[in-house]
C-alpha positions in Angstrom: -115.1 -88.0 12.9 -117.4 -85.5 14.6 -116.0 -83.3 17.4 -117.4 -82.7 20.5 -118.3 -79.4 22.0 -115.0 -79.5 24.2 -113.0 -80.2 21.3 -114.0 -77.8 19.1 -114.1 -75.0 21.7 -110.4 -76.0 23.3 -108.8 -76.7 19.9 -110.6 -74.9 17.1 -112.4 -71.9 18.4 -110.7 -68.0 18.0 -107.7 -69.5 16.4 -105.1 -66.6 15.6 -102.3 -68.5 13.9 -102.3 -72.0 12.1 -98.8 -73.2 11.4 -98.6 -76.3 8.8 -95.9 -78.0 9.8 -94.0 -79.3 13.2 -90.5 -79.4 11.8 -87.8 -77.1 13.0 -89.3 -74.2 10.9 -92.8 -74.5 12.2 -91.9 -74.6 16.0 -89.7 -71.9 15.7 -92.3 -69.8 14.0 -94.7 -70.8 16.7 -92.1 -69.9 19.4 -91.6 -66.5 17.6 -95.1 -65.8 17.5 -95.6 -66.6 21.0 -92.8 -64.0 21.9 -94.7 -61.3 19.8 -98.2 -62.0 20.9 -98.3 -63.4 24.3 -102.1 -63.7 24.3 -102.8 -65.2 20.9 -104.1 -68.9 20.3 -101.6 -71.0 18.0 -102.1 -74.1 16.5 -99.6 -76.2 14.6 -100.7 -79.1 12.4 -98.7 -82.0 11.6 -100.0 -84.3 8.9 -97.5 -87.4 10.2 -97.3 -88.9 13.9 -93.8 -87.0 14.0 -92.4 -83.9 12.0 -91.4 -86.3 9.1 -89.9 -84.2 6.1 -86.3 -83.8 7.2 -86.7 -82.5 10.7 -86.5 -85.8 12.5 -84.6 -87.6 9.6 -81.3 -85.5 9.1 -78.1 -86.7 9.8 -77.4 -84.1 12.7 -74.7 -81.7 10.9 -74.2 -78.3 12.8 -72.7 -77.1 9.2 -73.1 -74.1 7.2 -71.3 -75.4 3.7 -68.1 -77.4 2.8 -65.4 -75.7 0.8 -66.3 -77.3 -2.2 -70.1 -76.5 -1.8 -69.3 -72.9 -1.3 -67.0 -72.8 -4.3 -70.0 -74.5 -6.4 -72.6 -71.9 -5.1 -70.1 -69.0 -6.3 -70.5 -70.3 -9.8 -74.1 -69.4 -9.8 -74.6 -66.9 -7.0 -72.9 -63.5 -6.3 -70.3 -63.0 -3.4 -72.8 -61.0 -1.4 -75.5 -63.8 -1.8 -73.2 -66.6 -0.9 -72.0 -64.5 2.3 -75.6 -63.7 3.3 -76.5 -67.0 2.9 -73.8 -68.6 5.2 -74.4 -65.6 7.6 -78.1 -67.1 7.7 -77.0 -70.6 8.6 -74.4 -69.2 11.1 -76.8 -67.3 12.8 -79.6 -70.4 12.8 -77.2 -72.6 14.3 -76.3 -70.1 17.2 -80.2 -69.5 17.7 -80.6 -73.1 18.0 -78.1 -73.7 20.4 -79.2 -70.6 22.7 -82.7 -71.4 22.5 -82.3 -75.4 23.4 -78.7 -75.3 25.2 -75.8 -77.4 24.1 -76.2 -80.1 26.5 -79.9 -80.7 25.7 -79.2 -81.2 22.1 -75.7 -82.9 22.7 -73.8 -80.3 20.7 -70.2 -81.7 20.0 -68.0 -79.1 18.6 -65.7 -81.8 16.9 -65.4 -79.7 13.6 -65.9 -80.5 10.0 -63.7 -81.9 7.3 -63.9 -82.5 3.6 -62.1 -85.2 1.8 -61.6 -85.7 -1.6 -61.7 -89.0 -3.7 -58.4 -89.9 -5.4 -60.1 -89.4 -8.9 -61.0 -86.1 -7.9 -58.1 -84.2 -8.9 -59.7 -81.2 -10.5 -62.0 -80.5 -7.3 -59.1 -81.0 -5.2 -56.9 -78.6 -6.7 -59.7 -75.9 -7.2 -60.4 -76.0 -3.5 -56.8 -75.7 -2.5 -56.2 -73.0 -4.8 -59.4 -71.2 -3.8 -59.2 -71.8 0.0 -57.6 -68.4 0.5 -60.1 -66.4 -1.6 -63.0 -67.9 0.4 -61.2 -67.2 3.8 -61.0 -64.0 2.7 -64.8 -63.5 1.9 -66.1 -65.2 5.1 -63.4 -63.5 7.4 -65.5 -60.4 8.1 -68.1 -62.8 9.4 -66.0 -65.3 11.5 -63.1 -62.9 12.4 -61.2 -65.7 11.4 -60.0 -68.0 8.9 -62.9 -70.7 8.2 -61.0 -73.3 6.3 -57.3 -74.8 6.7 -55.4 -77.6 5.1 -54.7 -80.7 7.1 -53.0 -83.8 6.6 -55.1 -86.8 7.0 -54.7 -88.7 10.4 -58.0 -90.7 10.2 -56.7 -93.4 7.9 -59.0 -92.9 4.8 -58.2 -95.1 1.7 -58.2 -93.9 -2.2 -58.3 -90.2 -0.8 -56.2 -87.2 -1.5 -53.4 -86.4 0.9 -54.8 -83.5 2.8 -58.3 -82.8 4.5 -60.0 -79.2 4.4 -60.8 -78.4 8.2 -63.3 -76.1 9.6 -63.2 -75.6 13.3 -66.6 -74.0 13.6 -68.7 -77.1 12.7 -70.1 -79.7 15.0 -72.8 -82.2 15.4 -76.1 -82.5 17.1 -78.4 -85.4 18.4 -81.4 -84.7 16.1 -84.1 -86.6 18.0 -83.0 -84.7 21.2 -83.3 -81.6 19.3 -86.8 -82.4 18.1 -88.1 -83.5 21.5 -86.7 -80.2 23.1 -88.3 -78.1 20.6 -91.8 -79.8 21.0 -91.4 -79.6 24.9 -90.8 -75.8 24.7 -93.7 -75.3 22.4 -96.2 -77.1 24.7 -94.5 -75.2 27.7 -95.5 -72.0 25.9 -99.2 -73.0 25.5 -98.7 -73.9 21.8 -101.2 -76.6 20.7 -99.9 -79.4 18.4 -102.0 -81.6 16.5 -100.4 -84.6 15.0 -101.8 -86.8 12.1 -103.7 -84.3 10.3 -103.2 -83.0 6.8 -104.7 -80.2 5.5 -106.7 -81.1 2.4 -107.8 -77.4 1.2 -107.8 -73.9 2.2 -109.9 -71.0 1.5 -109.1 -67.4 2.0 -111.7 -65.0 3.2 -112.1 -61.4 4.4 -111.4 -61.8 8.0 -109.0 -64.9 7.7 -108.7 -68.7 6.4 -110.9 -71.4 6.5 -108.6 -74.6 6.9 -110.1 -78.0 5.9 -108.9 -81.4 7.4 -109.8 -84.8 6.6 -112.9 -84.7 8.9 -113.6 -81.3 9.8 -112.7 -77.7 8.7 -112.1 -74.8 11.2 -111.3 -70.9 10.8 -108.1 -69.1 11.6 -106.8 -65.4 11.5 -103.6 -66.1 10.0 -102.3 -69.6 8.2 -98.5 -70.0 8.0 -96.9 -72.8 5.8 -93.6 -74.6 7.3 -93.6 -77.5 5.1 -90.1 -77.0 3.0 -90.0 -80.0 0.5 -93.8 -80.2 0.3 -94.5 -76.7 -0.7 -94.4 -77.1 -4.3 -97.7 -76.0 -5.3 -97.5 -73.1 -3.0 -94.7 -71.5 -4.5 -95.3 -72.6 -8.4 -92.9 -75.5 -7.9 -90.0 -73.1 -6.9 -89.3 -75.8 -4.3 -88.5 -79.2 -5.6 -88.3 -82.1 -3.3 -85.1 -84.0 -2.9 -84.8 -87.7 -1.2 -81.8 -88.2 1.1 -80.7 -91.7 1.9 -79.0 -92.8 5.0 -77.7 -95.5 7.0 -76.1 -96.2 10.4 -73.6 -98.8 11.4 -73.4 -101.2 14.6 -71.1 -100.4 16.8 -67.5 -100.1 15.7 -64.7 -101.1 18.5 -62.0 -98.5 18.8 -63.4 -95.7 16.4 -61.2 -93.1 16.0 -63.2 -91.0 13.8 -64.9 -87.9 15.4 -66.4 -85.2 13.4 -68.7 -84.3 10.7 -67.5 -84.8 7.1 -68.0 -84.0 3.4 -67.3 -85.2 -0.1 -68.1 -84.2 -3.3 -69.7 -80.6 -2.6 -71.6 -82.0 0.1 -73.6 -84.7 -1.9 -71.9 -87.4 0.5 -71.6 -86.7 4.1 -70.7 -89.0 7.3 -70.0 -88.3 11.0 -69.6 -90.6 14.1 -72.6 -91.2 16.4 -70.7 -92.4 19.6 -69.0 -95.7 18.3 -71.0 -95.8 15.0 -70.5 -94.1 11.6 -73.7 -92.4 10.1 -73.5 -92.0 6.4 -75.7 -90.4 4.0 -76.2 -88.9 0.4 -75.7 -90.0 -3.2 -78.6 -88.3 -4.7 -76.4 -86.8 -7.4 -76.4 -90.7 -8.8 -80.0 -90.2 -9.6 -81.3 -86.7 -9.5 -84.5 -87.5 -11.2 -85.2 -90.7 -9.2 -84.4 -88.8 -5.8 -86.7 -85.6 -6.9 -89.5 -87.5 -4.9 -91.6 -87.0 -1.8 -92.1 -90.7 -1.5 -89.7 -92.0 1.6 -87.6 -95.1 0.8 -84.2 -96.6 -0.2 -82.6 -97.7 -3.4 -80.3 -100.4 -4.1 -78.1 -97.8 -6.6 -77.5 -95.4 -3.7 -77.3 -97.8 -0.8 -74.7 -99.9 -2.4 -72.8 -96.9 -3.3 -72.8 -95.9 0.4 -71.5 -99.4 1.5 -68.8 -99.4 -1.1 -67.6 -95.9 0.2 -67.9 -97.1 3.7 -66.1 -100.2 3.5 -63.5 -98.8 0.6 -62.7 -95.5 1.7 -63.7 -94.6 5.2 -62.9 -97.9 7.4 -60.9 -99.8 5.2 -60.1 -103.1 6.4 -62.7 -103.0 9.0 -65.8 -105.3 9.3 -68.7 -103.2 9.3 -72.4 -104.2 9.7 -75.6 -101.8 9.3 -77.7 -101.1 11.6 -80.6 -99.2 10.3 -81.2 -97.4 6.9 -83.8 -94.5 6.2 -84.4 -91.5 4.1 -85.7 -87.9 4.6 -87.0 -85.3 2.1 -85.2 -82.1 1.9 -86.4 -78.9 0.1 -84.3 -77.4 -2.9 -84.6 -75.2 -5.8 -82.7 -73.3 -8.4 -81.9 -70.6 -5.9 -80.6 -71.4 -2.5 -82.1 -68.5 -1.0 -85.0 -69.7 1.4 -88.4 -68.6 0.5 -90.1 -66.6 3.2 -93.0 -64.8 1.7 -96.4 -63.1 2.5 -98.4 -65.0 -0.2 -101.5 -63.4 0.2 -103.7 -61.2 2.8 -103.8 -63.9 5.4 -101.3 -66.6 4.4 -97.5 -67.1 4.5 -95.0 -69.5 4.0 -91.1 -70.1 5.0 -89.5 -72.9 2.8 -86.6 -74.1 0.6 -84.1 -74.9 3.2 -81.9 -76.3 0.6 -80.9 -79.3 2.6 -79.2 -77.0 5.6 -82.5 -77.3 7.8 -80.7 -77.7 11.1 -78.6 -74.8 10.4 -81.3 -72.3 8.8 -84.4 -73.7 10.1 -84.6 -71.5 13.5 -83.5 -68.4 11.3 -86.3 -68.9 9.0 -88.9 -69.8 11.7 -88.0 -66.6 13.4 -88.4 -64.6 10.2 -91.4 -66.1 9.4 -92.9 -65.3 12.7 -91.5 -61.6 12.2 -93.4 -61.5 8.9 -97.1 -61.6 10.1 
């Protein structure tokens, strides 16, 4: 495709900042750059029609980690590292809510719960035993106890007597959030180009030559916000992790409200109005789910349906309305990578499955790195 003079002049001339990826991180990066450099020309490039990855595919959890997940993290990270990560997630959630407004993103502070399957006695007892310790660790940040033991009032089956409740968590409408971010970007004179994949980039003394499928252009700075798709940039410190999800048809008299976790966050469900949205299960096949290919598998979808019908909604006739998947960015470390890769190239990636919480904060940090 040969560009016209108008296209070259309006979109691809005198570009100051080019951001690859129009998801939560990419758009927050662009908005932060606009705040810092009001007169600059900012271009966001997205390879798909929508910001794929996980930004428009996630489950809409406004959460920062279940108790069992935090305890698991403490096995591999120091207290300081875990606390710093939770602080970033918490600050990111507040930044997202402040920027867009609770009404716009349909934020609902129903709280978060963790339930334990009947055969998970070890994990259950470990969480109850270490709950006071984790509350002590997090109290300086939240000025209150984060986790509390509660009796199950939802009628779950095949689970332990107590749930762990977290009053600080909530849920959002993912589609509404992303539409609001895109509108905010356009309102701030940020150019967004969809369905264009970066095929190559070459750094020069005064910037970067960026190649797309049919043409190339020059930008002074190039910033990657591609999360799960950033493996080559970071010497494979980021690994893709597919997350499979389903959502039910409306369920009459549904009494479940909130966000819920099972098994260190590997399973998660919530209400969306009078439906149940349920995802996870990649721990059933870590190798198979380490992929950038979207899709669903019988192994995981069958397990989700089994838990849905036997544990979450026992005795209820449930029909599945839709299934999908998203791709998260994971790694050996949970700390996100926000780095200056070379003279004119930067990245903000590896969100560890917490993009809703931490994405806005990482975008702000990436914008400040320039």
